[in-house]
C-alpha positions as CSV (number, residue, x, y, z in Angstrom):
1,M,77.6,-57.3,149.1
2,S,78.5,-55.6,145.9
3,K,78.5,-56.7,142.4
4,S,82.3,-56.6,142.3
5,E,82.7,-59.3,145.0
6,Y,81.6,-61.9,142.4
7,Q,83.3,-60.5,139.3
8,D,85.9,-63.3,139.4
9,I,83.4,-66.2,139.1
10,I,80.5,-64.6,137.3
11,N,81.7,-65.6,133.8
12,L,83.0,-69.0,134.6
13,P,81.3,-72.0,132.9
14,H,78.7,-74.1,134.8
15,H,80.4,-76.9,136.8
16,Q,79.7,-80.4,135.7
17,S,80.8,-83.4,137.7
18,A,83.3,-85.7,136.0
19,N,82.2,-88.6,138.3
20,R,78.4,-88.4,138.1
21,P,76.1,-88.3,135.0
22,H,74.2,-85.1,134.4
23,M,70.6,-85.3,135.8
24,S,67.8,-85.0,133.3
25,L,65.4,-82.1,133.6
26,H,62.6,-84.6,134.2
27,D,64.5,-86.1,137.2
28,R,65.4,-82.7,138.5
29,A,61.7,-81.6,138.4
30,A,60.6,-84.8,140.2
31,Q,62.6,-83.7,143.3
32,F,60.3,-80.7,143.6
33,A,57.0,-82.5,142.9
34,P,54.4,-82.3,145.6
35,F,54.3,-85.2,148.1
36,A,50.9,-86.8,148.6
37,A,51.1,-88.0,152.2
38,L,47.4,-88.9,152.2
39,R,47.0,-91.0,149.1
40,G,43.3,-91.1,148.0
41,Y,42.3,-88.2,150.3
42,D,41.5,-85.9,147.3
43,D,39.3,-88.7,145.9
44,E,37.4,-89.0,149.2
45,I,36.9,-85.3,149.4
46,N,35.6,-85.2,145.8
47,E,33.2,-88.1,146.5
48,T,31.9,-86.4,149.6
49,A,31.3,-83.2,147.7
50,R,29.5,-85.0,144.9
51,L,25.8,-84.3,145.0
52,T,23.1,-86.9,144.6
53,D,19.3,-86.6,144.3
54,R,16.8,-88.4,146.3
55,Q,14.1,-90.4,144.7
56,I,10.8,-88.4,144.5
57,E,7.7,-90.0,145.7
58,L,5.0,-89.8,143.0
59,N,1.5,-88.7,143.8
60,D,-1.6,-90.6,142.8
61,E,-2.1,-88.5,139.6
62,Q,1.4,-89.1,138.4
63,I,1.1,-92.9,139.1
64,A,-2.2,-93.0,137.2
65,F,-0.5,-91.2,134.2
66,I,2.4,-93.7,134.2
67,N,0.0,-96.6,134.3
68,Q,-1.9,-95.1,131.4
69,Q,1.3,-94.8,129.4
70,L,2.4,-98.3,130.3
71,N,-1.0,-99.6,129.1
72,M,-0.7,-97.7,125.8
73,I,2.8,-99.2,125.3
74,S,1.6,-102.7,126.2
75,E,-1.2,-102.5,123.6
76,S,1.3,-101.7,120.8
77,I,4.1,-104.0,122.0
78,K,4.1,-106.0,118.8
79,S,5.3,-102.9,116.9
80,T,8.1,-102.3,119.4
81,P,7.0,-98.9,120.5
82,K,9.5,-96.1,121.3
83,A,9.2,-94.4,124.6
84,R,10.8,-91.5,126.5
85,I,11.6,-92.8,130.0
86,T,12.8,-90.9,133.0
87,Y,13.9,-93.1,135.9
88,F,15.9,-93.0,139.1
89,V,19.3,-94.8,139.3
90,P,20.5,-95.3,142.9
91,D,24.1,-94.3,143.6
92,E,26.5,-97.2,144.3
93,K,28.6,-95.3,146.8
94,K,26.3,-93.1,148.8
95,E,22.6,-92.4,149.6
96,G,20.6,-91.0,146.8
97,G,21.2,-91.2,143.1
98,K,20.3,-89.5,139.8
99,Y,17.6,-89.3,137.3
100,I,18.3,-90.4,133.7
101,T,16.1,-89.8,130.6
102,I,16.4,-92.0,127.6
103,E,14.5,-92.7,124.4
104,A,14.4,-96.4,123.7
105,D,12.4,-99.2,122.0
106,V,10.4,-101.3,124.4
107,R,10.5,-105.1,123.9
108,R,8.0,-105.9,126.6
109,I,6.6,-105.0,130.0
110,D,7.1,-107.7,132.6
111,E,4.2,-107.4,135.0
112,V,5.5,-110.2,137.3
113,Q,8.9,-108.7,137.8
114,K,7.5,-105.2,137.4
115,Q,10.1,-104.2,134.8
116,I,10.2,-102.6,131.4
117,I,12.4,-104.6,129.1
118,L,14.1,-102.7,126.3
119,V,15.2,-104.0,122.9
120,T,18.8,-103.5,124.1
121,G,18.3,-106.1,126.9
122,E,18.3,-103.5,129.6
123,S,15.5,-103.5,132.2
124,I,14.1,-100.6,134.2
125,E,12.2,-101.2,137.4
126,I,8.7,-99.7,137.2
127,S,9.0,-98.5,140.8
128,K,12.0,-96.3,139.7
129,L,10.0,-94.5,137.0
130,S,9.5,-90.7,137.2
131,S,7.8,-90.5,133.9
132,I,7.2,-92.4,130.7
133,E,5.7,-91.3,127.4
134,K,5.0,-93.3,124.3
135,L,6.5,-91.6,121.3
């Protein structure tokens, strides 16, 4: 094929149908968009790849320190003490979870339900504590 074979049509205007409306660029691009045959598959792959931690079992020394801090907080509960709390939050979708550290004001310690009740109304199970420190 040589360039001269198309010389007669190379400078002609682009053909536009008189019967059909011109397709927008957006609609033209949609024709070439990838097809997701397995809807949700990418989400499942990402969920499987997401890492979780397992809850660490505390030794006797760590438990004693947490109990000491809880007693200190209990003794000053009337002044709404502030504490730095690290605790385990189980994952809703798979085994394991993650550790969260917050600084919060403690409203009370519920020894019956074994929970720390914060001023915000949130509660943290004492069994999920990794560490707690009165600030």
